[in-house]
C-alpha positions in Angstrom: 202.9 28.4 51.6 200.8 28.2 48.3 201.3 30.2 45.1 199.5 33.6 44.3 197.6 33.1 41.1 196.5 36.3 39.5 192.7 37.2 40.0 190.8 38.3 37.2 187.1 37.2 38.5 185.0 39.6 38.5 183.2 38.5 41.7 186.5 38.8 43.8 186.3 42.1 45.1 189.2 43.7 47.8 189.4 46.5 49.6 191.9 48.5 51.8 190.5 50.0 55.4 193.1 52.9 55.7 193.0 53.3 59.5 195.1 55.7 61.7 196.1 52.9 63.9 195.9 49.5 61.3 195.4 49.0 57.5 193.3 46.2 57.3 192.8 44.6 53.8 190.1 42.0 52.6 189.9 39.7 49.7 185.9 38.0 49.3 184.0 36.6 46.4 180.6 37.2 46.1 178.1 34.8 45.3 174.6 34.2 44.5 172.2 37.0 46.7 175.3 38.6 47.6 176.5 36.5 50.0 179.8 36.7 51.1 182.5 34.4 51.5 185.9 35.6 52.9 189.3 34.4 51.4 191.9 36.4 52.7 192.5 39.2 55.6 195.3 41.0 56.2 196.3 43.3 58.7 199.5 45.7 59.5 200.4 48.5 61.7 199.8 52.1 60.2 202.9 54.1 59.4 202.8 57.7 57.7 199.6 58.7 58.5 197.7 61.0 61.2 194.1 61.3 61.7 193.3 59.2 58.3 195.7 61.9 56.4 199.1 60.9 54.9 201.4 62.6 56.5 204.7 60.1 55.0 204.0 58.7 51.7 206.4 56.0 51.6 205.5 54.6 54.9 202.2 54.7 54.2 202.8 52.4 50.9 204.9 50.1 52.7 202.1 49.5 55.4 199.2 49.2 52.7 201.9 46.5 50.9 201.8 44.6 54.0 198.5 44.3 54.7 197.5 43.5 51.1 200.5 41.0 50.8 199.2 39.2 53.5 195.6 38.9 52.5 197.0 37.7 49.4 199.0 34.6 50.9 195.9 33.9 52.7 193.4 33.9 49.7 195.7 32.4 47.5 194.9 35.1 44.7 196.8 38.4 43.5 194.5 41.8 43.2 195.2 44.3 41.1 191.7 46.6 42.1 190.6 47.6 45.8 188.2 49.5 47.2 189.5 52.4 49.5 187.9 53.2 52.7 187.8 57.2 53.0 188.3 58.9 56.8 189.5 61.5 58.9 188.2 64.9 60.2 188.5 66.8 56.7 185.2 64.6 56.3 182.4 66.8 56.2 178.6 65.6 55.5 175.7 67.7 55.3 172.1 67.3 53.9 170.7 69.1 51.0 167.1 69.4 49.3 166.1 69.8 45.5 162.8 70.5 43.8 161.2 70.4 40.2 158.1 71.0 39.1 156.9 67.6 37.6 157.4 67.5 33.6 153.4 66.5 32.7 152.0 68.1 36.0 149.4 66.0 37.5 150.6 63.1 35.5 152.9 60.1 36.7 156.3 61.3 37.4 159.0 59.8 35.5 162.6 58.6 35.9 163.7 61.7 33.7 161.6 63.8 36.5 163.5 61.9 39.3 167.2 62.6 37.9 166.5 66.3 37.5 165.1 66.6 41.0 168.7 64.7 42.2 170.2 67.0 39.9 168.8 70.0 41.5 169.3 68.7 45.1 173.2 67.6 44.2 173.7 71.5 42.9 175.6 73.0 45.7 178.5 75.5 45.8 181.8 74.0 47.2 184.8 75.5 48.6 187.9 75.2 45.8 189.7 72.7 48.2 186.6 70.5 48.5 185.2 67.4 46.6 182.2 65.7 46.6 182.4 61.8 47.9 179.0 60.4 48.3 175.5 62.0 47.4 172.9 59.6 48.8 168.9 59.8 48.4 167.0 60.0 51.3 163.5 60.1 50.5 161.4 62.1 48.1 158.2 64.6 48.6 155.0 64.6 46.5 153.1 67.8 47.1 154.2 67.7 50.5 153.7 63.9 50.8 156.9 62.8 52.0 158.6 59.3 53.1 158.4 58.2 49.5 161.3 56.1 48.3 160.7 55.6 44.6 158.3 58.4 43.2 158.4 56.9 39.5 154.4 56.3 38.8 153.2 58.6 41.7 150.9 61.3 40.2 151.9 65.2 41.4 152.5 68.3 40.1 155.7 68.8 42.4 158.7 66.5 43.3 161.3 67.1 45.7 164.0 65.2 47.1 166.5 65.4 50.3 170.0 64.0 50.2 172.9 63.6 52.1 176.4 64.8 50.5 179.7 64.0 51.9 182.8 65.9 51.0 186.2 65.5 51.8 189.6 67.2 51.3 190.5 67.1 47.4 194.1 67.0 48.7 193.3 64.4 51.3 192.2 62.0 48.9 195.0 62.8 46.0 197.4 61.7 49.0 195.8 58.7 49.4 195.2 57.7 46.2 199.2 58.0 45.5 199.6 55.5 48.5 197.5 53.0 46.9 199.0 53.4 43.5 202.5 53.2 44.6 201.8 49.9 46.3 200.9 48.6 43.2 196.7 49.1 43.2 194.8 50.4 40.9 192.1 52.1 43.4 188.0 50.8 42.6 186.1 53.3 44.3 186.3 55.5 47.4 183.8 54.8 50.1 183.3 56.6 53.5 184.3 54.2 56.2 181.7 55.0 58.8 179.0 54.2 55.6 181.0 51.2 54.8 181.1 49.5 58.3 177.2 50.2 58.8 176.6 47.8 55.7 178.6 45.2 57.9 177.5 45.6 61.6 173.6 46.9 61.2 170.5 45.2 59.8 167.6 46.6 57.7 165.6 46.6 61.3 168.1 49.1 63.0 168.4 51.7 59.8 164.6 51.6 59.9 163.7 51.8 63.6 167.4 54.3 64.2 170.4 53.8 64.8 173.5 55.7 65.5 176.8 54.0 64.7 180.2 54.8 66.2 182.8 53.6 64.6 185.9 53.6 67.1 189.1 54.0 65.0 192.6 54.8 66.2 193.1 58.9 64.7 189.2 59.7 64.7 185.9 58.6 65.9 183.1 58.6 63.3 179.6 58.8 63.7 176.6 57.8 61.3 172.9 58.1 62.0 170.5 56.4 60.0 166.3 56.9 60.4 163.5 55.7 58.6 166.3 53.6 56.3 167.9 56.3 55.3 171.2 57.8 56.1 170.2 61.4 58.4 173.9 62.7 59.5 177.1 61.6 59.6 180.2 63.9 61.7 183.9 62.8 62.6 185.0 63.5 66.2 188.8 64.3 66.2 189.7 61.8 69.2 190.4 58.2 68.9 192.2 55.2 70.5 195.7 57.0 70.0 194.7 59.5 72.0 193.8 56.8 75.2 197.5 55.1 74.4 199.0 58.4 74.9 197.5 58.9 77.9 199.0 55.7 79.2 202.2 56.7 78.0 202.2 59.6 79.6 201.1 58.5 83.0 202.6 55.4 83.4 205.9 56.8 81.7 206.3 54.2 79.1 206.7 53.7 74.9 203.4 54.6 72.8 203.9 51.2 71.6 204.1 49.5 75.0 201.6 51.7 75.9 199.6 50.3 73.5 200.0 46.5 74.3 199.1 47.3 77.9 195.5 49.1 76.7 194.8 46.0 74.6 195.8 43.3 77.2 194.9 44.7 80.8 192.8 48.2 79.8 189.4 48.9 80.8 187.2 51.9 80.5 184.8 50.9 83.4 186.6 50.6 86.3 183.9 49.6 88.5 184.3 46.5 86.8 188.0 45.8 88.4 189.3 44.2 91.1 191.1 46.4 93.2 193.5 43.6 93.6 194.3 42.7 90.2 197.6 43.9 88.8 200.0 43.7 85.9 203.6 44.7 84.6 204.9 47.6 83.3 207.9 46.9 81.1 211.2 48.7 82.2 212.8 50.6 79.6 216.6 52.3 79.3 218.0 49.4 81.7 215.0 50.1 84.5 213.6 47.2 86.2 209.8 46.5 85.5 207.2 47.4 87.7 203.9 46.3 89.5 200.8 48.5 88.6 197.4 48.0 89.4 194.6 47.7 86.7 192.3 50.0 88.8 194.9 52.9 88.3 195.5 52.0 84.0 191.1 52.0 84.2 191.5 55.7 86.1 193.7 57.2 83.1 191.3 55.2 80.4 188.0 56.0 81.2 188.3 59.9 81.6 189.1 59.8 78.1 186.5 57.5 76.7 183.6 59.7 78.8 184.9 62.6 76.9 184.7 61.1 73.5 181.5 59.1 74.2 180.2 62.7 75.8 181.6 64.4 72.1 179.2 62.0 70.5 176.7 62.1 72.6 176.5 66.1 71.7 176.7 65.5 68.1 173.9 62.9 68.1 171.6 65.5 70.0 173.5 68.4 67.5 171.3 66.0 64.4 168.1 67.0 65.6 167.6 62.7 65.4 168.6 61.8 69.2 164.8 61.2 70.0 164.9 59.2 66.4 167.3 56.3 67.7 165.2 53.5 68.9 167.8 51.0 68.1 169.9 52.8 70.2 173.4 52.4 70.0 176.2 50.5 68.0 179.9 50.5 68.8 182.0 49.2 66.1 185.6 49.4 64.9 189.2 48.6 66.7 188.3 50.9 70.0 185.0 49.1 70.8 186.9 45.9 72.0 188.2 47.9 75.0 187.1 46.0 78.4 183.5 48.1 79.5 183.0 50.0 76.4 179.7 49.0 75.9 178.6 49.6 79.9 180.4 52.9 80.0 178.7 54.1 76.5 175.2 52.9 77.7 175.8 55.1 81.1 176.3 58.0 78.7 174.1 57.5 75.9 171.5 56.5 77.8 170.4 54.0 75.7 171.0 50.6 74.8 174.4 49.6 73.3 176.0 46.8 71.2 179.2 46.0 69.7 178.8 45.8 66.2 180.4 42.6 64.4 180.6 42.0 61.0 177.0 39.9 60.0 176.5 37.1 57.6 180.0 36.7 56.2 181.4 33.2 55.6 184.8 31.8 55.9 187.7 33.2 58.2 185.4 33.5 60.8 187.5 33.6 63.6 189.7 36.4 62.1 187.3 38.5 60.3 183.8 38.3 63.2 185.8 41.0 64.6 185.0 45.0 64.8 188.3 45.3 63.6 187.3 43.9 59.9 183.7 45.9 60.1 185.3 48.7 57.6 187.1 46.2 55.8 184.0 44.2 55.1 181.7 47.0 54.5 184.3 48.1 51.9 183.1 44.8 49.5 179.5 44.9 50.6 178.7 48.4 49.5 181.1 47.8 46.3 178.8 44.7 45.7 175.9 46.1 46.0 176.3 49.2 43.7 178.4 46.9 41.3 175.7 47.9 38.8 175.7 51.9 39.6 178.3 54.5 39.0 180.8 55.2 41.9 180.4 58.5 42.0 182.9 60.8 39.7 185.5 59.6 41.9 186.3 56.6 39.9 188.6 58.0 37.9 191.0 60.2 39.6 193.2 60.8 36.4 190.0 62.9 35.4 189.8 64.6 39.0 193.2 65.3 38.5 192.9 66.8 34.9 189.7 68.7 36.5 191.5 69.9 39.2 194.4 71.2 36.8 191.7 72.9 34.8 190.1 74.9 37.5 193.6 76.0 38.7 194.5 77.5 35.1 191.1 79.3 35.3 191.8 80.7 38.7 195.4 81.9 37.7 193.8 83.7 34.3 191.0 85.1 36.2 193.2 86.6 39.1 195.9 88.1 36.5 194.5 89.3 33.8 
């Protein structure tokens, strides 16, 4: 074992993917041309979370500590700041549009015009318990001419902007922040986990052609759709790998921990791939002897739940109005995508080409991190590296957010009582 040294290098970035089933930590060094060298990675079983929401603060803190400690040991450096992934069914995404008159009608559009139209698009009314996580520009429209990436320098009279806005529960985010801080870390930014994963597993051509990425997590399944290079739709489905595990535990009458292990080792969500003669051993509990079961029977438990999950995702894609614009098909990532037969079943339900998305273009610890399990952790680092010159929305400073929330509560008290 080597010494862990404090790292102050600006080009070293760490992330924590706070999942319902696993906590994944990654430490990486950013080189020239945004090349990513993985220095360390750690994974621990998640405790204290349910569908991306903290339900036991102390347990969540220990899980974060374990993952970070393992990553630090591998990397040989101690980190203080981490980019934090946010997920859960409290996440909501929607599109918004803003419009302004160009400052000098008929003249070239300047950056001030762009800033004004983005401000107009961002001006939305939110419920008191929700805050904005991301505001992502999609495209600009000049005098009804759409598909413009950068309108600066283009002459026009009217400028419009379409953006995608992602919001989350303020309380859920504060609880995640408390968990990270109690683990001895400083949040260096917050990123929607499906957005982060897309940075790791999707290439530019897929985003341009149109693609739906589905992140199969433990507590939830996250969907993100790209078209013409921009995000068009995000959604969260309240089903994940834990639902499959619970079904196995119930049907095979075994504890959830054993059910999870059986799912990983012998599970398949496509029973047509399994021979009727294949068997596996279900460990005995409470003094009972172990017993043999057919893999085919295990697949019969798993497949219906996965069919339900993919069917819900398919309906969400159709609801987005972009189902006919995903020329690159569907990309599956996350730990759930490692389940045998996942790709084949998904192709049957979605009716488009499907591939398993793994982190692209990373160096170091390849055998460990070139897995869908680490897609979000690596994507968080890539996102942070590419956004280094930009402000991380208004969530960089949670103390400011807390003060803002306190002021809002004081105002509500006086308006309601005086």
